[in-house]
C-alpha positions in Angstrom: 10.6 22.6 1.2 7.3 21.0 0.3 5.3 18.8 2.7 2.4 16.7 1.4 -0.3 15.0 3.5 -2.8 12.5 2.0 -6.2 11.7 3.4 -9.4 10.1 2.4 -8.3 6.5 2.1 -10.2 3.6 3.7 -12.2 0.4 3.1 -14.8 0.4 0.4 -16.8 -2.3 -1.4 -16.4 -3.1 -5.1 -18.1 -0.5 -7.2 -17.9 2.1 -4.4 -16.2 5.5 -4.4 -13.5 7.4 -2.5 -12.0 10.8 -2.8 -8.4 11.2 -1.8 -7.0 14.6 -0.9 -3.4 15.8 -0.8 -2.8 19.0 1.2 0.5 20.8 0.5 2.5 22.9 2.7 4.7 24.9 0.3 6.0 28.4 -0.3 4.0 28.3 -3.5 1.6 25.8 -5.0 1.3 27.2 -8.4 4.6 26.0 -9.7 4.1 22.4 -8.6 3.4 19.6 -11.0 1.6 16.9 -9.1 0.6 13.3 -9.3 -0.9 10.3 -7.6 0.9 7.0 -7.4 0.0 3.7 -5.9 1.8 0.7 -4.7 0.2 -2.7 -4.0 2.0 -5.4 -2.0 4.7 -7.1 -4.0 4.3 -4.6 -6.9 6.2 -1.6 -8.1 4.9 1.9 -7.5 2.9 3.1 -10.5 1.6 6.4 -11.6 -2.1 6.6 -11.4 -2.8 10.2 -12.6 -0.9 13.5 -12.9 -1.8 17.1 -13.4 0.1 20.2 -14.4 0.1 23.3 -12.2 -2.7 25.1 -14.0 -4.9 22.0 -13.8 -5.8 22.0 -17.5 -3.6 19.1 -18.6 -4.0 15.6 -17.0 -2.7 12.1 -17.5 -4.2 8.8 -16.4 -2.9 5.3 -16.6 -5.1 3.1 -18.8 -6.5 1.0 -15.9 -8.2 4.0 -14.3 -9.4 6.0 -17.3 -13.1 6.7 -17.1 -13.2 5.8 -13.4 -10.7 8.2 -11.7 -10.5 12.0 -11.9 -7.6 14.1 -10.8 -8.0 17.8 -9.9 -6.5 20.5 -7.9 -7.6 23.7 -6.1 -4.6 26.0 -6.1 -6.4 28.4 -3.8 -6.7 25.6 -1.2 -3.3 24.2 -2.1 -4.9 20.8 -2.4 -5.0 18.1 -5.0 -7.7 15.5 -5.2 -8.3 12.0 -6.7 -11.9 11.1 -7.2 -12.1 7.3 -7.5 -15.3 5.7 -8.8 -16.3 2.2 -9.7 -13.5 0.8 -7.5 -12.2 -2.7 -8.2 -10.2 -5.1 -5.9 -7.1 -4.4 -8.1 -7.2 -0.7 -7.0 -6.2 -1.8 -3.5 -2.9 -0.2 -2.7 -1.2 2.5 -0.7 -1.8 5.8 -2.6 0.8 8.5 -2.5 0.8 12.0 -3.7 3.9 13.6 -5.2 5.0 17.0 -6.3 7.8 18.5 -8.4 8.8 22.1 -8.7 8.7 23.1 -12.4 9.3 26.2 -14.4 7.2 25.1 -17.3 3.5 24.2 -17.0 3.5 20.5 -17.9 2.6 17.0 -16.6 5.3 14.9 -15.0 4.7 11.2 -15.6 8.0 9.7 -14.2 8.3 8.8 -10.6 12.0 9.6 -10.5 11.3 13.2 -11.5 9.1 13.9 -8.4 10.9 15.6 -5.6 8.4 15.4 -2.8 6.2 12.6 -1.5 3.5 12.2 1.0 3.4 9.4 3.5 0.6 7.5 1.7 -3.0 6.5 2.5 -4.3 3.0 2.3 -7.2 2.2 -0.1 -8.7 -1.3 0.3 -11.5 -2.5 -2.1 -13.3 -5.6 -0.8 -15.2 -8.0 -3.1 
């Protein structure tokens, strides 16, 4: 069983930065494909970024390209999301997710993730 705990959310002004962390409690971290999702009030949950288990293949949704960076430290069993140049439309609850995989690839579909964190609120004020 995999448990995920997000941290690092908060209130930030437009143009500011935050770094989210997702700490995993898992038998092994190296076979987990992982991703960050977000859900704003009244909207569906959307994939923000995803990374394969080796960390060398990433995906970003168009709205965050050039501003956000996903990374992972397998030794620390932690995934990160560095968020820069934040905009009011980035306001949402951010969730990390994981899926056990046997092939090293990026998972971009929410339904294919097996494990979810409880979420951390990010609020960008204008």
